[in-house]
N, C-alpha and C positions, 0 to 999 in steps of 0.2 A: 483292861479297857481298850477297845479298838481305836485306831488312829482317827477314824471319822468322828467318833464320839468325842474324843479329846478336842478335835478341831471345832466341833459344835460348841463344846463347853467354853473354849477359848473365845469363839465368836460372840457368845453371849456376854462375856466379860467386856470385850471390845465395844459392843454396841451400847452397853450401859455407860461406859466411860465417855465415849464420843457423843452420846445423846446429852449427857450432862454438860460436856465442855463445848460442843459445837451445835448440835441440832436444836436443843431447847432454846438457847439464847437467840439463835438466828431465826428460827421459825416463829418464835414469839415476836421478835422485832418486826419481821416482814408481815406477820399476820395482823399486827396492830397498826400497820402502815400500808394499807392496800394500794395507796397511791403509787407505791413502788412498782406494782404490777400494772396499774393503769397507765403510768407514764411509759412503760416499756412495751405495752401491748402484748404481754405474754398471754397466750391463749389458755383456756380453762384446763385442758388436759396437761399443758406444760406446767401450770401452777402446781398441780398434784404431783407431776413427775419431779418438779423441783423439790417438793417436800420429801419424796422417797429418796432422791439422790442425796440430799443433805443427811438423811438418817442412815441410809444403807452404805453409801460409798466409802466413808472413812473406815468402818469396821471391816468391810470387804477387802479394802486395800491392806489393812493390817493382817487379816487372815491370809491373803495372798502372799504377803511378804513373809509370813511365818512358814508357809508351805514351800516357797522358793528357797529360803535359807535352809529349811529342814531337808530339802531334797539334795542340796549341794553339800551341806555339812550336817549329817544326820545327828551327830552328838550335840549339836548346838541348837537344836530345835527348842529346847526348854529355855535356853538363854534368849533366843529370838522372841519367844512369847513374853518373857519378863521385860525385854527391851520395849516392846510395843505397849505393854501395860504401863511402863514408866512414862512413855510418851503421852498416853491418855491421862495419867495422873498429873503430869506436868501441865498439860493444857487446862485441867481443872484448877490447879493451883494458880496459874496465870490469870484465869478468869476471876477467881475469888479475890485475888490480891491486886487486881488491875489498878485500883485507885490508891494503893499504898505506895508511897515513895520510898525507894531504896537507894536513891541517888542515881548514878549513871546507869544506863541500861545494861551494860555487862554485869554490873553488881546485881541488878534485879534478876537477870537470867540465872546467875549463879545461886542466889538465895532461893529462888523458887525451885530450881533443879534439886538443891539439897533437900528441901521439904518434900519434893516428889520422891526422892530416893528413900526418905524415911518412910513414906507411905508404902512404897514398893516393898520395903523390908517387912512391914507388917503383913502385906498381902502374901509374900512368899513363906513367911514363918507360921502363919495361922491359916490352915485350910478352911476354917469356918468363915473367914473373911471372903474367900473366893466364892464359897457357896452363897453367902449373903448377897454378894454382888450379882451373881447369876440370877438369883431370885428377883432382882430388880429389873430384869430384862423386859418385862411388859411395859416399863416406862416409855420405851420407844413407841409402842402402840398408842399409849395415852397421848404422847406429844403429837404424833401424826393425826390422831383423831381431833385433838384440840385445834391443830392447824387447819384441818379440813373444814371444821365448823367456822373458823374465823374467816376463811376465804370463800365461803359458799357463794357469796354474791358475785364473785369474780368468775368462779367456775361454772355455776349454773345461772346464766344471765336471765333476768326476768323478761318476759315477753310483754313489753310495754310499747304502745304505739301512740299515734296522735290523739289529742284530747277531743272530746265532743265540745264544740264551740257554737256560739251564736254570732253571726256576722251582721254587723250594722251596715246596711247599704244606704243609709240616709245621706243627706248632703254634707259636704265638708267645705271649710273655707279655702282649702288648697285646690289648685286647678287639677291636680292629678287625683283620679278616683282612688279610694282606699285600696281597692283590690289590685290596683296596678303599682302600688308602692313596693319597692324593694328596700331591704334593710341591710346595711353594711355595718358590721360591729367589730371593732378591734379592742380587745382588752390587753393592755400592756401589763407588765409584771415588775414589781419592785420599782415603781415609777412615782416618786413623790412629786408634788406640784411646786414646792419652793424653788427648785433649781431653774424652773422655766421663767421665773419672774424677774422683772427689772426693778429699779429703784422706785418707780411710780406704781408698782403693782400690776403692770401690764406684762404681756409676754415679751421677753427679751428677744426682739426680732433680729438683732444682729448676731446672736448666738444660736437662736432656734427659729430660723425663718419658716420652717415647715409648720411648727405649731402656731406661729403667728398667722400664717395664711389660713390655717384651720379656724383660729379664733375670729378672723375677719370674714369667715364664710359661714358662721354658725352662731348658736347661742352657747357662750362659754359660761358654764355654771362654776364660777370661781370659788363658791363656798360649799363645795361638795365634800362629803366625808365618807370614807370606806367603812364597811361593817366589821372587818376583821383584818388582822395583820398577817394571816396565814392563807395562802392560796387555796388550800383544800376546803376552807369554809368561806372565804371571801368570794371566790368565783361562783359557787352555788348560790350564795346570797344575791349576787347580781342577777343570776339567771332565773331565780325563783321569786324575787321581790320579797323575800322573807328573811328576817334577821336570824343569824345563827343562834340556836339555843344549845345545841350540843354539836359535836363534830363527827358525824358519821362519815364513812368513806364517800368520796364524791362520785357515787354511782347512781344511775337512773332509778334503780330500785329504791334508793333512799330519798330521791328528789324527783318523783314522777311528774310533778306539776312545774314545768319549767319552760323556758323560751322555745325549745325545740318541739316539745309535744304540743305547745300552744299553736305554733305556726305550721307544724309539719303536715297538716292535712290540707293546707291551702296555699302553700308556697313550695317552690323547689328549694332544696337544701344543699348548701355548700359550706360544710361545717368542718373546722379544723380545731379540735380540742387537743390538749397535750397533757394537762395534769388532771383532767377530770374525764368522766365518761357518762355524761348526762343525756346525750342524744341516743335514742334507741337505734340499734343497729339497722333495723329495717327502714329507718328514715334517713340515716346519715352515714352509712358505711362508705359510700362513695359520692362524690359530687355529681350533680346532674344539672349541668349548665350548658347553654349553647349560644354561639354567636349569631345564630339565625333561627328563624321560626320553622323552617321546613326541614331541619335536620332530623333524621331518624336514627334510632339506636341500632348498633350492630354488635352482636356478641362475638368479640374477637378472641375470647379466651381459648387457649389451645392447651394440649397436654404439656407442651414445652413451658407455657406460662405457669401451669400448676407446679411443674418441677422447679422452676425458678422461685416461685413463692415458697415452696417447701424448703428449698435451700436457704432462703432468707430467714425463715423461721428457725431452722436448725442453727444457723450462724448466730442469730440473735440470742438463742437460748444458751449457746456456748459463751457469748459475751456476758450474758446475765450471770452465769455461774462464775465467770472471772471477776465480775463486780462483787459478787458475794464473797469471794476469797479476800478482797480488799476490805470489805466490811468486817469480816472475821478477824483480819489483822488488827483493825482498830479495836475490836472487842478483846483481844487476847494479849497483844504485845505490850511491853512496857512503854511508857511515854516517850522515851528517847528514840525508840524504834518507830513508834507511830508517826513521829514527825517526818520520817522519810517515806511514808506511804502517800499515795495521791489523796488529796482532800476529798471528802465525801459530803461536804455541806454546801457545795456550790451548784450541784446538779443532782439528777435522779438516776444517773447511770453513766456508763463509759468513763469510770473514774480514772482509768489509766490514761485516757486522753487519746484522741485521734487528731491528725493534722487538720487544721482549719484552712482548707483551701477550696478553690472554686469547683473542685470535682464533686462537692456535695450539691448535686443539682437540684433544681426546683422541680415541681411536678410538671412544669411545662416541658421538661425534657424526658419525662417518664413515658412508658409505653403500656401502662395498665389500662385495659378497657373498662368503661364505666358500667355500673349496674343500672338497671331500670329503676324508676321510682317505685316506692313501696306500693302495695295494693291499696293502702289507705289513701295514697296520693294519686290513684289511677285516673282521677278526673282531670289531672293536669296533663299537658302535652308530654309525650314520652320523648325526651331529648337527651342529648349527650354533649359533653365538651370535647374539644379536640384531644385532650388527654387528662386523666385524673389520677389521683393516688388515694389509697385507702388511708383511714386514720392511723392504722397500724404503721403503714409506711412512713407517714409524716412523723410519727413518734421515733422511728428508727433513725431518721435523719437528724433529729435533735440530739439523740444519744451519740451520734457519730460526728455531727457537724457543729454542735453548740450554737453560739450566736449567729454564725454565718447562715445556718439553716433557717433561722428565724427571719432574717432579711428576705430570703427567698420565699418564705411562707407568705409574707405580706405582699411581695411582688406578685405572687400567684393570685392572691385574693384581689389585688388591684386589677390585674388583667381580666379576671372573670367578671368583676363588678362592672367594668367599663364595656364589656362585650356582650353580657348576657341579654337575652331577648324576652324573658318572662319574669314576673315577680319572683324574687329569690331572696332567701336569707343567706348572706355571705358573712360567716362568723369565723374569727380566728382569735384564739388566746395565744399571745406571743410572748415568749420569755425574753423580752427586752424592756428596759435596759438591764435586766436581771443578770447577776453574776453567772458565769465568769466574765469579767470585763475584758474581752479580747478585742473588740472593735475599736478602731480609731475614728476620729471625727470625719475623716475623708473617705471612709469605706474600706480601708485596709485593715490589717489585724496586727496584734502585738501579743507576745508571750505574756501570760498572766502570772503575777506572783500569787502564791497561795495565801489568801486572807482568812483570818479567823472570823468566827461569828461575832466575837467581841471586838469593838473598836480599840485601837491602841490607846494607851494613856497619853502619849505625846501628841501634841497638836500637829507637829510636822508630819508624823506618820499617818494620822487621820486625814490630814489634808491631801497627802499623796494618794490615798485611796479614793477620796472624793474627786480628785482630778481625773483619775483613771475611769471612775464612774461617769463623769461628765463627758469624757470622750465617747463612751458608748451611748450616752443619752443623745449626744449630737449626731451620732450615726443613726440612731432611731429617728431623730428629727428629719433626716433626709428621706427616709422611706415614708414617713407620714406626709411630708411635703409632696412627694411624688404621688401618693395616693390621692391627695386633694387636687393636685394639678391635672392628673389624667382623668379623674372622675368628672371634674368640672368641664374638661374639654370634650367629654363624651356626650352622647345623646341621653344618657341615663341620669345626669346630674339633678335635674329638677324633680324627677320621680323617685329619688333615693333619699332615704333617711339614714344619715351617716352618724355613727356614734363612736367616739374614741374616748376610752377611759382607762383606768388601771385598777387592779385588785387591791393594792396596798402600796405603801411607800417603804422607806428605809431611813435610818438615822446614821449620822457619822459623828455624833457627839462622843468625845473621847471617853473611854472606859465603859460606855454603855453597849449593850448587845445591839447588833444591827437591826434586829427584827422583834425581839421580845419586848412586850409592853412592860414598862416600869411605871406602876400606878402612882409613884411619887414624883414622876417627872412629866409635868404637863407639856413642857417644851418638846420632848421627844415624841409625845403622842401626836403633836402637830405634824412632825416629820412622817410618822408611820401611817396616819389615817387621812391626811389631806392629799387627795389625788386629783389629777385632771379629769374633767368631764366636759366634753364638747358634743353637742347634738345639733346636726344640721337637719332641719325639718324639710319635708317635701315642699318644693316651691317657695322656700324661705327667701325673703328679700331684705328683711331687716335683721341686722346682726348686732349682738350686744354682749357685754359682760354682765352676767346676772348674778347678784349676790344673795339670792334667796337661799335659805338653809336647806339644801337638798342632801339626799343620801343615795348610796348605791342601790338601795332597794326601790328607789323611784324609777329606775330605768325600765324594768319590765312592764309596770303599769303604763308608762309613757308609750312604749311600743304598742301595747294592746290598744291604747286609745287612738294612736295614729292609724293603725291598721283596722280599727273597728271590729276587733275580734275579742269576744268575751267568753271565757270558760266558766264563769261563776266562781272563780277562785278569790280567796281573801288574801290581800297583801299587807305587809307592814309599811310599804311605801305608798306614794301617791303619784298620780299622773302629773307630769310637769307641763303638759300641753295646755297653754293658756292658764296656768295655775302656779301660784307661789305658795308652797307649804308654810304654814305658820307653826314653827317649832321653837320652843325655848331651849331645848336640849336635844341631843341626838345620841342614841345608844351605840357604843362601840364595844366590841368583844375581843377576847383573846382566849387562849386555851384554858386558862384557869380562872377567868373572871370577866366582868363587864362593868362599865361605868357610863356616866352621861357626860358627853363633851359639851361644855358650855363656852363657846368661843366664836369668834367671827373672823372675817378676812383680815382684820387688823393683827390677829395672832399669827396668821399665816405670813403676813408681811414681815413681822418681827423675825421669823425664822429665816426668811430670805435675806434680811439685813444682817443677821448673825453670820450666815455663811459668806456673805459679801466681805466680811472681815478676813476671810481666808483667801477666797478667789473673787476678784472684783466683778461687778456686773458688766464692766466696760471691756472694750477691746475684742468683742466678738468671740469667735471660736478659738483664735490664738490666745486670747486672754485666759483660757482655761489653764494654761501652763504657767501663768504668772503667779507671784506671791505678793500679797498686800504688804507694804505700800509701794512696791517697786513694779507693779504690773505694767505701768506705762512703758517700761524698758523693753517689753517684748518686741522682737524683730529689729531692735535698734542695733546699729553697727558698733563694733568694738574693735579698735585697731590694736594689732600686736605691738605697736610701737609706743603705747602709753606706758606709764610707770609700772614697774614690775612689783608683784606682790611678794614681800619678804617673809610673811608670817606662815607660809605654807612651804614645806620642804618637797612634797610630792603628792600626787593624786593618781588613782588608778580607776579604770573603767572596765567592767566586765563586758565581754563579747564586743569589744571595740571593732573587731574585724567585720562585723555586720555593716559598718558604715562604708566598706570598700565598694559595695555595689547594691544600692537601694533599688528595689523594684517598685514600679508604679502600677503594677497589675492590681485589679480588684481583689481584695482579701489577701493580698501578699503580706507576708510577715515583715514588719519593720520595727526597729528598736525605739519605741517611744518611752518605755519604762527603763530608765538607765540606773543601774546599780553600780556602786563603787565605794571607794574610801578616800579620805583626805587626811594627811598627816600634818599636824600644826607644830611649828616651832615657837610660836608666841600666842598669847591669849587673843581671841577675837572679840571685837566689840559686840554688844547685844543687838545692834542694828545692822550687822553684817549679813549679807545674803550672797550665795554663790550664783553665778550666771553661767549656764551651760551655753557655749557658743557653737553653732554649726555654721561653718564657712564664714566665720567672723560676725555673725549676727546672733542676738540673744534668742535662743529657742526654748529655754526652760530655766528653772531656778532651783536652788538648793537651800532649804531653810535650816538644815542641820549645822551649818557653819556658825550660826549665831551663838556667841558666848562660848565657843569651843575653847578648851583649856590648852595651855602650852604643853607640848609633849604628847598630846592625845592623838589617837587615830580614830576618826569618826566615819562610820558607814552612812551612806545616804541612798535615797531613792529619789530620782527626779523624773517628772512626767513632762516630756517635751512636746512641742507643737508638731503635729504630723505634717503640716504645710511646709516645714523646714526641710523635710526629707523628700525632695524631688528625686526622680529617677537618676541614678548614677552614683559616683563616689562622693564622699563628704569628709570634711576635716572637723574634728571635735576639739574644743579647747575649753579652758575654765578661766573665769575672771571673778573678781569680788567687788560688790557694790556696798558702800557705806554712806552714811550722812543723809542729807536732805533728799527725799525721793524725787523732787522736781529737778534737782541739779546734783546728783550723787557723785561721790568720788569713786572712780572705777580703776582698779589695778588689775594687771594681767598676770595670770599664773602660767598658762601655756597648755600644751598637749598632755594627755595622760602618759604615765610612764609604765 
């Protein structure tokens, strides 16, 4: 048998093994979750290339390794082949036994390796086994064909444009004619309503002044309910006015009747999607907005620009493949090793992480020239904005910049909405305050601990996560407040319909999944499905908190009514313009079911009161870092000369060197999530709480000291107030508070060792 024929036979063995171990699970996973491609904006040909790479690259590398080894050590070629067969068999065993616990990960690797060696021995000793494996080589073609079918809507994008509509030119109660109304719509992500509330059910203005200003400038629909707890069905529901029945990929081919196709023939479009792709490319590929009426478009695209764009696509494809290797690690490695991999459940890419710093620029800093409006919008003025970015480019920024990029996204929308000169839809789905919780309340950033999808069993740990979340929610509040203030000060305020809402919420109930619906837990459903909804109507002068039973599917019918544009579509929702829907129950859905939510704002307030038992309504933003019932101690001075604490022998703090020089720059990394340990010589009382002191003032608290046992060493996580970390060096110390919260006994521990 010739060497080439032997190599071909060996390649067929390799491709079968790697198809079973790598290609089939990965391509099925990605094919069933097209949002992975949507969020990364991998182009159609790159999706198919991705499939081919996953199928062909591993066996080609094995064949190349065999050739190289055989060329250097001619007598070892057979052993090289057996080694690569062993690797393939080992990967298959790891995949099949992934959920089986063998104890520590070294034990799991040894056990699976022994099993793979046994299978290798069968392969070596029985030629029929090799023949049978080679006969299975068409499996790779089947896997690729199935993947191609599953991604067809991403590869071959449907040619869908603006809908045929009827425009109502009749009179309106607003001073602004319907045709002149602009729509500004911001959809937040993973943003429940309960954290925004105060004890009286109003917006907590001391902690969230931005949302309070929005509520005081609009109709706040306090009794709003989301349609789904998953973005890929919740956002399409908002944009179509139709309840989710099934969960197809969030692509325009699956949802052709949506906000963008409704308005796309009559308004300029400034659309920033991130997890969906419902706006047809011909309508929304680039923003078309202008600060003046007489601006004319110029096509500034150059060959150099094309080269840059191609380089960006190539770089992004490489990053996408790196992300895939991390996903594969989660698929194959034992649990102990998976814990050392970057988490893949907090984002849709860049799992390895990139630095969160200010060099993730907004589109105001980009140099991409705008496209003209689509032919279907040719009746509109042909205009441009001073700079634009494609939807693909905005997705890349999220993958590299995380939450920082989302702040810049809203700031870009704010600038455009305040300066635009013609009726325009300004839309942004923003992954805030969605995980990862990097942002601090004052607009800097902090390293994120890797949080599981399930909440911890311990209240202390769940509260720590809730506090980190509140920091990012407070950062979100700042950009919402900035949007309201700048839009109000602009000439466009009266003629703008401003909508701020969220796709779904999140729960921090101990032991519960953060996002999955538990049909037996009505309380967590309130966390997941009750979201903010603020609508500022054109020329609105009366502002109120409205408790009508509204739903996310009411938003599109309301926009349609305000704009006077009718496409003849049927909605599950109703227009809220001068209307209060009469509903006894509202349908909510999740991946595996649906139910009717029968509750009111009183149920919402109960959830706010429940979390108030963790983090008090009071004390504004700094109060986020307090622990009930000692929250009033936040920022209080504690002198080192007070009584010494004798029940603690020592305590340590990770990365304490970061306090040597704190930066005040925007998005600068500061240590607000403090990790460390405390060693106790005596038992602590149940009412004891640790006080983290920064320069002698209480900056955060540690709940883990409560009831700590003598001789124990307790790990802790404390979320401190970012306002305590002013630019420059700082000293950190620990104290203990016990007794009556209004006049506690405080003892001093000292600096970490």
